[in-house]
N, C-alpha and C positions, 0 to 999 in steps of 0.2 A: 771641873770645879777647881778653883785655885786653893792652895794650902792655907791662904789667909782668910778663907770664907768663915764668917761668924754671923749667920743669918739672923739669929735672935737679937743680938745687940744691934745689928744694922737696922732692924725694923724699929726698935725703940728710938734710936737716934733719928731716924727719918720722920717718925711721928712728932718728936720734939721740934724738929726743924719745921715741920708743917705748921705747928701751932705758932711758932715764932714768926714765920712768914705771914700768917694771917694777921697777927698783931701788927706787923710792919705795914701790911696792906691797909688796915684800918687807919693808921696814922697818915699814910699817903693820901687816902681819900679825904681825910679831914683837912689836910693842908693844900689839896689840889685847887681849891678855889682862890688861893692867894699866890701860889707858886707853880711854875710850869713843870711838866713831867721831866724835862731835861735837867732842870736845876735840882729837883728833888732826887733824881738819880745821882747827880754829882755829890750832893750832900750825903746821901745814903752810903755811897762808896767811900767818901772821905772819912766819915766817922766809923764806917765798917772796918777800916784799917786797924782801929784800936784793938778790938777783940782778936783780929787776925795776928797782929804782932804779939799780943799777950800770950796767945795760945802757942805761938812759935817759940817764944822765949822760955816758956815753961815746959816745952816738949822734951821728954826724956830721949826720944829717938833722935831729935835734932842735936841735943847736947852730946849724946854718945857718938854721933858722926863727926864731932868736932865743930859744930855750928857752921857747917858749910852752906853758903848761900847759893852756889852755882848748882844747877841741875842739868842733866843731859837733855831733857826735853823742855828747855826753857821757851822755845818758840811755841810749842803746844800750849804751855801755861799762859803765855801772853795772848795767844789767839783766843783762848777760852774767855779771857777778860774782855776782849773786843766783842765776842758773841754775847756776853752778858750785858754789855752796854745796849746793844740792839734789843735784847729781850726786855730789859728794864724799861726802855722807852715805850715799847708797845704795851706792856702791862700797866705801867703808871698812867699812860694816856687813857687806857680803858677804864681804870678805876675812877677817873674823874668824869667819865662820860656815861658809865653804865652803873646799874645796881651792883653793889659789892658782891653779892652771892652769885650773880650771873657771870660777871667777869671772872671771878675766882673759879667757878665751875668749869668754864670753857678752858681755862689754863690747865685743869687736871687732865686734859687730853695729852699732856706731856708723857703720861704713862704709856699711852698708845703709841706715841711717836718713839718712845724709848724702845719698845718692842720691835718696831719696824726698823729703826736705825741700828739696832744691835746686829743686824745681818751684815750691812756693808762696813760698819765701823769696827765691830768686835768679832766678826766672822762667826756669830752664833747661828745655830740651826733652829729655825722657827717652823714648827709643823703647822698642819692645817687647823688644829684646835686653837692655837694662839693667834693665827691669822683670822680665824672666825671671831675670836674675842676682840681683836682690833676693829673688825668691821662692825660688830655690834656696838662697840664704844663710839665709833665715829658716827653711827646712826643716831646715837644719843646726842652727840655734839651738834649734829644738824638740827635735831628737834629743838635744842636749846637756842640755837642761833635763829631758827625759823626763817630760812631763806624763802623768798617769794611771797611772804606775808607782809601786811602793813607794819607789823612789829619789827621786821628785820631792818638792821642798819649796818652799814659797812664798818662801823666801829666794832662790831662783833668779830671782825677778822683780826683785830688787834690782839686780843688775848689768845687767839688761835696761833698767830705768828709767834707770840711770846712762848706758848707751850712748845712749839717745835724747837725754838732756839734754846730754851731751858733744858729740853731733853737732850739736845746735842752736847750741852755743857756737862750734863750729868753723866752720860755714858763715856765721854772722853776722859773722865777721871780715872777710869779703869786702865787707861793706856800708859799711865806713869809707872815707872819702876817701883817695885814693892818697897825698896829701901828709902824712898823719898817721903819724908814726913808729911802728913796731911796738911798741917798748918802752913808749911812752906809752899805747897801747891796753891793754897788759898791766898797767901800773900802775893805771889806772882800774879794771879788772876785779878785780885782786887786792885792792885796797883795799876794794871793795864786798864781795867774798867773805870777806875777813878780818872785817869788821864783822858780816856775816851769820852767819858761823860762830861768833864769840864770843857773840853773843846766843843762838844755837841751843844752844851748849854750856852756857850759864848756865841756860837753860830745861830742858835735858836732865838736869841734876843738878849742875852746877858742875864745877870742875876738880879733878882728883886731884893731890896734891903729887908733883912729880917725884921718883922713888924713888932715883935715883943719877946720878952724872956720866955714866955710860955711856948711860943713857936720854936724858939731855939731848943728848949727842952724836948719838945716833940721830935725835932729833927735829930737830936743826939740819940734819943730812944730808937728812932727809926733805923739809924745806922747800927746801933748796938744789936737790935733784934735781927736785922738782916745779916750782919756780919757773923753773929753767932750761929744763925741758922745755916749759913753756907758752910761753916766748919763742920757742923753735924752732918750735913748732906754729903759733903765730900767724903767724910769718913765712912758713912754708911754705904756709899756706892763703891767704895774700894774694898769692902768687906765681903760682898756677895754679888751674885749676878743681878744686873738691873731688873730683869724680869721678875725676880723674887720680891723686889721692893715696890715695883710699879703699882700693883693693886692697892697697897695700903695708903697711897696718896688719896684714894677716893673717900677715905674717912674725913677728909677736909671739906667735902661737899656739905654735909649737914652742919659742920662747924661753921663754915662760911655763912650759911643761911641764918643760923642762930645769931652770929655776931652782927650780920647786917641788919637783922631785925632789932637787936638790942640797942645798937649804937646809931643806926640811921633810919629806923622805923621802916625798913624795906621788907616786903614779903612777896617776892616775885614767883608765886606758886605757878601761875600759868606759863611762865617762861621756863622754869626749871624742870617741871615734871610733865610727862614721864621721861624726858631726855636724860636727866641726871641719874635715874634708875638704870637706864641702859648703859650709861658710862660706867657705873659701878658694877653692873652685871658683867660687862666685858672684862673688867679687872678680876672679878671673882672667878671667872672661867679660866683665866690664866693661872690663878692660884691652884685651882682644882687640877689642872693639867700637870703643873709642876709637882704637886704632891703625889699624884697617881703614878708618875713615871720615875719618881726618885726612890732608890732602894731604901 
C-alpha cells in the first residue's frame, strides 16, 4: 500500500465522478441526433479544458512546486489522452445507438478490466477470488450483450471497448510520480485528447454548425461535467489501489437505469437483468476479498 492511500476520500470522489459522467452521458445522448460522436468528443474535451486549467491554477501542490509545467512522464500523460480519444468515440457512438442504461452498464465492465490490467501494468497480485469475481462480472456482461440472440448487435461491442480503454486510462494514473499534481496530469491528458478528437472529427466529416444557443449551453455543460469528473477520477485512483475503487462503480448501474427512464423513457429490463446483477456481484466479491485479507 502506498503512503498516499486514502481509501475513504477516494471512494467519495469516484462516486461524484460517476454521477457527473452519467450527467454528461445524458447530454451526449440528447445531442447525438444532430452531432456526430467525433465532434461531440472534440467539444467535450475543448470545454473540459476549462475546469482542468482552473483546478491546476488553484492547486496548492502546483503552486508550492513553483508552477512547473514539465513532468518527467509527459509521454505517458499524452498517451493517456490518445487512449481517452478512442474510448470517447466508442462510448459516444454507443450512446447514440443503444439505450442509455444498457450502454452505460456495459461500460461498467471497466472495473473488471482494471482488476485484470492491474497485473501487467501495476504488478499487483490478483488471487483466485478476484479472478473469480472478474469471470462472474464478465458473465454478466455477456448476458447484457446477449450474443447469439436476435437482440444482439455489434454496437454492444462499442461500450465494451470503451470500458477496456477507460480502465487502462484509470490504472495508468497510478504510474505518475507522487509529487505530480493531479490537475497537471489531467491537463496533459485533456490537451492530447482534445487535439486527437479534433483531428478525428475533421476526418469523420467535419463539424456541424451549432444549431442554437440551447445546444451550445448543453455542449458547454457536457465539457464541464466531463472535465470535472476526470479530475475527481484521477485524484481518486492516485489515492488508493484501483481494485478498492472498482466495485463502487457498479452503483452507477441503477443510477443509469433511473436516468434513462426519467429522461428518455427507457426501461430495458429484459436486457439488463440478470446480467447487471452478476456484474455488481463480481465487484462486491472483490470488496469482500479485500476486506477479509486486509489487517
